[in-house]
C-alpha positions in Angstrom: 103.1 114.3 84.7 103.3 112.3 81.5 100.5 109.8 82.1 100.5 106.8 79.7 98.3 103.7 79.4 98.9 100.2 78.2 96.6 97.2 78.2 96.8 93.4 78.8 94.9 91.3 76.3 94.7 87.5 76.3 97.6 87.5 78.8 99.9 89.7 76.7 100.8 93.3 77.5 100.3 95.8 74.6 101.8 99.3 74.6 100.3 102.1 72.4 101.5 101.5 68.9 102.5 97.9 69.4 99.5 96.5 67.8 97.0 98.9 66.0 94.3 96.3 66.4 94.3 96.4 70.2 96.0 99.7 71.2 94.4 101.7 74.0 94.0 105.5 73.8 94.4 107.8 76.8 91.7 110.4 77.3 92.2 113.4 79.6 89.7 116.1 80.7 91.5 118.5 83.0 92.6 116.4 86.0 90.4 113.4 85.0 91.8 110.4 83.0 90.4 107.3 81.4 91.3 105.0 78.6 89.4 103.9 75.5 90.0 100.6 73.6 88.4 99.4 70.4 89.0 95.8 69.4 90.1 95.8 65.7 91.9 92.5 66.0 89.4 90.6 63.9 88.6 88.2 66.8 87.1 88.1 70.3 89.8 88.8 72.9 89.8 88.8 76.7 90.6 92.0 78.6 92.9 91.5 81.6 93.6 95.1 82.6 94.4 98.7 81.7 97.5 100.1 83.4 98.1 103.8 83.9 101.7 105.0 84.6 103.8 108.1 84.6 102.7 109.6 88.0 105.3 111.8 89.7 105.9 112.9 93.3 109.1 114.7 94.2 111.0 113.8 97.4 113.4 111.3 98.9 111.9 107.9 99.8 112.4 108.5 103.5 110.1 111.5 103.4 107.2 109.8 101.6 104.1 108.4 103.4 101.5 106.4 101.6 97.8 106.1 102.5 96.4 103.0 100.9 92.6 102.9 100.6 90.9 99.5 100.3 88.4 97.4 98.3 85.7 96.2 100.6 84.1 97.4 103.9 86.4 95.0 105.8 89.6 95.9 103.9 92.3 97.1 106.3 93.3 100.7 105.5 96.1 102.8 106.9 99.1 104.9 106.2 102.5 103.2 105.5 105.9 104.8 105.8 109.3 104.3 104.2 111.0 101.1 105.4 107.7 99.4 106.2 105.8 96.6 104.5 102.2 96.5 103.5 99.5 95.4 105.9 99.6 91.8 107.0 96.4 89.9 106.1 95.0 86.5 107.0 95.8 84.4 103.8 92.5 82.7 104.2 90.6 86.0 104.1 92.7 87.9 101.6 90.3 87.2 98.7 87.7 89.3 100.6 90.1 92.2 101.5 91.9 93.0 98.2 90.8 93.1 94.6 93.8 91.1 93.2 95.0 88.6 95.9 97.6 87.1 93.6 99.3 90.4 93.4 99.3 91.3 97.1 102.3 90.8 99.4 103.2 92.1 102.9 106.7 90.7 102.9 108.3 93.3 100.5 109.6 96.4 102.1 108.5 99.7 100.5 105.9 98.0 98.3 102.2 98.9 98.9 98.9 98.0 97.3 95.6 100.0 97.4 92.2 100.1 95.8 90.0 103.1 94.8 92.5 105.7 96.0 96.0 106.3 97.1 97.6 109.4 98.8 101.3 110.3 98.8 102.4 112.8 101.4 105.7 114.5 102.0 106.7 114.5 105.6 108.7 117.7 105.5 106.5 120.0 103.4 103.1 118.4 103.8 102.6 118.4 100.1 100.2 115.6 99.0 99.1 113.9 95.8 95.9 111.9 95.6 94.9 109.6 92.7 91.4 108.1 93.0 88.8 106.5 90.8 85.5 108.4 90.7 83.6 105.9 88.6 83.4 102.4 90.0 80.4 100.7 88.6 81.8 98.4 85.9 85.5 97.5 86.7 87.4 97.0 89.9 90.8 98.7 90.3 94.0 98.6 92.2 97.2 100.6 92.7 100.8 99.5 93.2 103.3 101.8 94.8 107.0 101.2 95.3 109.4 103.5 97.1 113.2 103.7 96.8 115.9 105.7 98.6 115.7 108.2 95.8 111.9 108.6 96.0 108.9 107.3 94.2 110.0 104.3 92.1 106.7 103.1 90.7 103.1 104.1 90.9 100.7 102.2 88.6 96.9 102.4 88.5 95.1 99.3 87.2 91.5 98.9 85.9 90.8 95.2 86.1 89.1 93.6 83.2 88.7 90.1 84.8 89.1 88.4 81.4 85.9 90.1 80.1 85.3 89.1 76.5 85.5 91.9 73.9 84.2 91.2 70.5 85.7 92.4 67.3 84.7 96.0 66.8 83.5 96.4 70.4 84.6 99.5 72.4 85.5 99.5 76.1 86.0 102.6 78.1 87.8 102.2 81.4 86.7 103.7 84.7 87.8 107.3 85.3 90.3 108.5 87.9 91.1 112.0 89.1 94.4 113.6 90.3 94.2 116.0 93.2 97.1 117.9 94.8 97.5 120.1 97.9 98.9 120.6 101.3 96.1 118.8 103.3 96.3 115.1 102.6 93.1 114.2 104.5 91.3 117.2 103.0 92.1 115.7 99.6 90.3 112.5 100.6 87.3 114.5 101.6 87.2 116.3 98.3 87.8 113.1 96.5 84.9 111.4 98.2 82.6 114.3 97.3 83.6 114.0 93.6 83.3 110.2 93.7 79.8 110.5 95.3 78.7 113.0 92.6 80.0 110.9 89.8 78.2 107.8 91.1 75.0 109.6 92.3 75.5 108.7 95.9 72.4 108.1 98.0 71.9 109.4 101.5 68.9 109.7 104.0 67.2 112.6 105.5 68.3 111.7 109.0 70.6 109.5 110.9 69.1 106.1 111.6 69.0 104.7 115.2 68.0 101.2 116.2 68.8 97.9 117.9 70.5 94.9 116.2 70.2 91.3 117.5 73.6 90.0 116.3 76.2 91.2 118.8 74.5 89.8 121.9 72.5 86.8 120.6 74.5 86.1 117.5 72.9 83.2 115.5 70.9 82.0 118.5 68.2 84.7 118.3 64.7 83.4 118.8 61.1 84.8 118.7 61.1 84.8 122.5 64.3 87.0 122.5 62.7 89.4 120.1 59.6 89.7 122.3 61.6 90.2 125.5 63.5 93.2 124.0 60.4 94.7 122.4 58.6 94.5 125.7 61.5 96.3 127.4 61.6 99.0 124.8 57.9 99.5 125.0 58.2 100.2 128.7 61.3 102.4 128.3 60.6 104.2 125.0 61.6 107.6 126.3 64.9 106.3 127.5 65.6 104.6 124.2 64.1 106.6 121.3 65.0 104.0 118.7 63.6 104.0 115.2 64.5 100.5 113.9 64.5 97.0 115.4 66.7 94.8 113.2 66.8 91.0 113.3 70.1 89.6 112.3 71.4 86.2 111.3 69.6 83.3 112.9 66.0 83.7 111.8 66.3 82.0 108.4 65.8 78.3 107.8 68.8 78.2 105.5 70.7 80.7 103.4 68.5 81.1 100.4 65.2 80.2 102.2 64.7 83.6 103.7 60.9 83.7 104.1 60.3 80.2 105.3 59.5 79.4 109.0 62.5 78.0 111.0 63.2 76.3 114.3 64.0 79.5 116.0 61.2 81.5 114.3 58.4 78.9 113.9 55.8 81.5 113.0 57.9 82.8 110.2 59.6 86.1 109.8 56.5 87.8 108.3 54.9 87.4 111.7 57.9 88.9 113.5 57.9 91.9 111.1 54.2 92.5 112.0 55.0 92.2 115.7 57.8 94.7 115.5 55.5 97.2 113.8 52.8 96.6 116.4 55.3 97.7 119.0 55.8 101.0 117.2 59.2 100.2 115.6 60.3 99.9 112.0 61.5 96.4 111.3 64.9 95.6 109.8 66.2 92.3 108.4 69.6 90.8 107.8 70.3 89.0 104.5 73.3 87.3 102.9 71.5 87.5 99.6 74.1 86.0 97.3 74.7 82.9 99.4 72.8 79.6 99.0 73.1 76.7 101.4 73.1 73.2 99.8 70.3 72.1 102.2 68.0 74.9 101.0 64.9 74.7 98.8 66.5 77.3 96.6 69.5 75.1 96.0 67.4 72.1 95.2 64.8 73.8 93.0 67.1 76.2 91.1 70.6 74.8 90.7 70.8 76.8 87.4 71.0 80.0 89.5 74.4 79.1 90.9 77.9 80.0 90.0 79.8 77.3 88.2 83.4 76.6 87.0 84.5 76.2 83.4 83.5 72.5 83.6 79.9 73.4 84.5 80.2 72.2 88.1 78.6 74.2 91.0 81.3 75.9 93.1 81.1 75.7 96.9 83.5 78.3 98.2 82.7 77.9 101.9 80.8 75.9 104.5 78.1 77.5 106.7 77.4 75.7 110.0 78.3 72.3 108.4 76.6 72.8 105.0 78.2 73.6 101.6 77.4 77.0 100.3 77.1 78.1 96.7 76.7 81.6 95.3 74.1 83.1 93.0 75.2 84.2 89.5 73.8 87.7 89.6 74.6 88.2 85.9 71.6 85.9 85.1 68.3 87.8 84.5 66.3 85.1 86.3 68.5 85.5 89.4 68.0 89.2 89.2 64.3 88.7 89.1 64.4 86.3 92.0 66.3 88.8 94.1 63.8 91.6 93.1 60.8 89.4 94.0 62.3 88.4 97.3 62.9 92.0 98.5 59.6 93.2 97.0 57.9 90.5 99.2 59.8 91.7 102.3 58.9 95.2 101.5 55.2 94.3 101.1 55.3 92.7 104.5 56.4 96.1 106.0 60.2 95.9 106.1 61.9 98.9 104.5 65.3 98.5 106.2 67.7 95.7 105.2 71.3 94.9 106.2 73.1 93.1 103.4 76.0 90.9 104.5 78.6 88.7 102.8 78.1 90.6 99.6 81.7 90.2 98.5 81.1 86.5 97.7 79.6 87.6 94.3 83.0 88.8 93.2 85.3 86.4 95.2 84.5 82.9 94.0 87.7 81.5 92.5 87.4 79.9 89.0 83.8 81.1 88.7 82.5 81.6 85.1 79.6 84.0 84.9 76.7 83.2 82.6 77.3 86.6 80.9 80.8 86.3 79.5 80.9 90.0 79.0 80.3 90.7 82.7 83.2 91.6 85.1 83.1 90.7 88.8 82.0 94.3 89.4 79.2 94.0 86.9 77.9 90.9 88.7 78.0 92.6 92.1 76.3 95.8 90.8 73.6 93.9 89.0 72.7 91.9 92.0 72.6 94.9 94.3 70.5 96.8 91.7 68.0 94.0 91.7 67.7 94.2 95.5 67.2 98.0 95.2 64.6 97.6 92.5 62.7 95.1 94.7 62.8 97.3 97.8 62.1 100.6 96.1 64.0 103.9 96.2 62.4 104.9 99.5 63.8 101.9 101.4 66.9 102.0 103.5 69.7 99.7 102.5 72.7 99.2 104.8 75.6 97.6 103.0 77.4 95.3 105.4 80.4 93.5 104.0 80.0 95.2 100.6 82.5 96.0 98.0 82.7 99.8 98.2 83.0 101.0 94.6 79.9 99.4 93.0 77.8 100.1 96.2 78.0 103.8 95.8 74.7 105.1 94.5 72.7 102.0 95.6 73.1 101.9 99.4 72.1 104.5 101.9 74.6 103.5 104.4 77.7 101.3 104.5 79.9 99.6 107.0 83.5 100.7 106.5 85.3 98.5 109.0 85.2 94.9 110.1 82.9 93.7 113.0 83.2 95.2 116.4 83.8 92.5 119.0 83.0 92.0 122.7 86.7 91.4 123.3 89.9 93.5 122.4 91.4 90.9 120.1 92.1 87.2 119.9 95.7 86.1 120.5 95.8 84.3 117.1 94.8 87.5 115.3 97.8 89.5 116.4 99.2 91.1 113.2 96.3 90.4 110.9 95.0 93.9 110.1 91.6 92.8 108.7 90.6 90.6 111.6 87.6 91.5 113.8 89.3 93.3 116.7 88.7 96.6 118.4 92.0 98.2 117.2 91.3 97.2 113.6 87.8 98.6 113.7 88.8 101.9 115.2 91.7 102.3 112.7 89.3 102.1 109.8 86.6 104.3 111.5 88.9 107.3 111.7 90.9 106.7 108.5 87.7 106.4 106.4 85.6 109.1 108.3 85.9 111.2 105.1 83.4 109.0 103.3 80.5 110.0 105.7 77.8 112.0 104.0 79.8 112.0 100.8 79.4 108.4 99.6 76.7 107.4 102.0 76.0 107.5 105.8 78.8 105.7 107.5 77.9 102.8 109.7 80.7 102.3 112.4 78.9 99.2 113.8 77.0 98.8 117.0 77.5 100.2 120.5 78.4 97.5 123.0 78.1 98.6 126.6 77.0 95.6 128.7 79.0 93.7 131.3 77.7 90.2 130.6 78.9 88.4 127.5 81.6 91.0 127.2 85.3 90.7 127.8 86.1 94.4 127.2 87.4 96.2 130.2 85.9 99.4 131.6 88.5 101.5 129.8 87.9 99.6 126.5 84.2 100.2 126.7 84.8 103.9 127.2 87.2 103.9 124.3 84.7 102.3 122.0 82.0 104.7 123.2 84.3 107.7 122.6 85.1 106.5 119.1 81.4 106.2 118.2 80.7 109.6 119.7 83.3 111.3 117.5 82.8 109.5 114.2 79.0 109.5 114.3 77.0 107.9 111.5 74.3 105.2 112.0 73.8 104.4 115.6 72.6 100.9 116.6 72.7 99.3 120.0 73.2 95.5 120.5 72.9 94.7 124.2 70.2 92.7 126.0 68.3 95.4 127.7 67.2 93.3 130.7 70.8 92.6 131.7 72.2 96.1 131.0 73.0 97.9 134.3 72.3 101.6 134.7 75.9 102.8 134.5 76.6 101.1 131.2 73.1 101.9 129.9 73.9 105.6 130.4 76.7 105.3 127.8 74.2 104.2 125.2 71.7 106.9 126.2 74.4 109.5 125.9 75.0 108.5 122.3 71.3 108.4 121.5 70.8 111.9 122.9 73.1 113.2 120.2 73.5 111.0 117.1 76.1 112.1 114.6 77.2 114.7 117.1 80.3 116.1 115.4 81.3 117.6 112.0 84.7 118.1 110.4 86.0 115.0 112.2 89.5 114.0 111.1 92.8 112.3 112.3 95.4 114.9 112.9 98.3 112.4 112.9 97.0 110.6 109.8 100.3 110.1 108.2 102.3 109.6 111.4 100.7 106.4 112.8 99.1 103.3 111.5 96.3 103.9 114.0 95.8 107.7 114.4 95.8 108.8 118.1 94.8 112.5 117.8 91.4 113.2 116.3 89.6 116.5 116.2 86.0 117.7 115.4 83.4 120.3 116.1 80.4 119.5 118.1 77.4 120.5 116.0 75.0 121.7 118.7 77.3 124.4 120.1 80.2 124.5 117.7 82.6 123.5 120.5 86.0 122.2 119.3 86.9 118.7 120.6 90.2 116.8 120.7 89.9 113.0 121.1 92.9 111.0 122.1 93.1 107.3 121.6 95.7 104.7 122.5 94.9 101.5 120.6 98.3 100.1 121.2 99.5 97.7 124.0 102.1 100.1 125.4 101.7 103.6 127.0 101.5 106.4 124.4 103.2 109.7 125.1 101.6 112.6 123.1 102.7 116.1 122.4 99.8 118.0 120.8 100.7 121.4 119.1 97.3 123.2 119.1 98.5 125.6 116.5 98.7 122.8 114.0 95.3 121.3 114.6 92.2 121.8 112.4 90.3 123.5 115.3 90.7 126.7 117.3 93.3 126.6 120.1 92.5 127.5 123.8 94.6 127.4 127.0 92.5 125.1 129.1 90.4 122.0 128.2 88.0 119.7 130.2 88.3 116.0 129.9 84.8 114.7 129.2 84.8 111.4 131.2 86.8 112.4 134.3 85.8 116.2 134.3 89.5 117.0 135.0 91.2 120.0 133.6 93.9 119.7 131.0 96.1 122.8 130.5 98.1 123.7 127.4 101.6 125.3 127.9 102.5 127.6 125.1 99.7 126.0 122.9 101.1 122.5 123.6 99.3 119.7 125.5 101.6 117.0 126.8 100.2 113.8 128.3 100.5 110.1 128.4 97.7 107.6 127.6 97.6 104.1 129.1 97.1 101.2 126.7 93.5 100.8 125.5 92.3 104.1 126.8 90.8 107.3 125.4 90.3 110.9 126.5 87.9 113.5 125.1 88.9 117.2 125.6 86.4 120.0 125.2 
């Protein structure tokens, strides 16, 4: 490959040699690449992007499949094939799902966008090419891929400068990407995540956390009485539910920004609730949307200087929250960083060493925002804010990144969500087609496609287990499917049902998961490049090294599967037992043939 780099400065593209004052230089160290730029123009300029080109992948277009990784925890990820378009997204949510919304389109056939990494796979030979960024702390990135009948037409990798000011004589070094090649496309992603985690000094934890989260049953209506009810239940049933954390989600705060003040639903204040949770023998956890500030909050009134503004100096309100305008903290300001540090140091002093950080993407997604630090990129702002939170909590606290931007979170969070919210319904009719929307198929698609991140970038958090019958529109088959998915992918395990209304049959599903958290290793999708939502997953159960095949039909029509055991990543055997029904499934000549009803799953051991 003949990799080249050019740069866009002040809205103008510059190729190497075009202008000696602003020409970029490509640096290569084995299979790692980056660019260096020194501004010798005699003036301050604005950096739009670096663009790397010259990537090659042999094969006709009809044989090329493209896995497109994403920007945030809730970004839709999947494999696309020749003749398809990119993933459809809700236009109103696109700014939170892709790094460069103005460049994203799902109407153009054979044109695909990605962030962080992209994998090309040849359908006939299995040969794969991965290009992925392994440093992600200062600049966001994106890829653009176009296929033609003849093969790969375009593959460009961008490092986004966001208009960052570069003074005369100042040097800028881009983020670094790596090129990996081989015959195991998903294996390349696993190796890539390992290298990414090493480069960013990924954080982990010495065990898999378990707990209870208030959100998915009570949502924003959680009260002190609800907390006490569930704590009392767990005290009486501690052996049945050996949970470590008890996490209060959205609803306890008086307003976004006023996190420690008493509220209508928590009149004694959240410090009192933290102490109560500890008194019951659990470790308290708290939800925050730390970058968001409601206009009716004390923080908004007392510190308007903390808030992101446009070029005219006006505070920007990008969203409403339960009827109130919401502004966003400017995390490039040292005083904002100190405020964040003090807030989380206070919470830690009270006894809370577990936090869930939500709506984090807003720090990088406010249109027309001008940061106080003109040399800061959107990525810088996000990372500085998250670093301040980490500094306040301490290195020995557990940070769960909720709707985080993935790249700058590596090395600062212990765990991260990697899909959108699970829902107590399959999907809403109006969501059909939007691949980032909260819906069971969208969640499960991301869980298996991104399983490679687990214990390489952080502990994966697949979201909570929902088993209940009340306040739940999922069918029996759909609850079993969700339980099966959580069993296979592992990671953090939190429950979110009201214990007093949970019947014994459904409670048994949660107890099964709790008896064996993070039960499997070497989990992967075997049909990763064949389907948008992989249907054939494999893994090895850790406790006895038993191979497992998990079969999922997330589609609305029956799915006929032919599973060639000789091509799987696990040992083959002639007879298997289905976990839920205890029925026997036999292979004929190392092939299993079966049909799955819509919205069902089977586990074979």
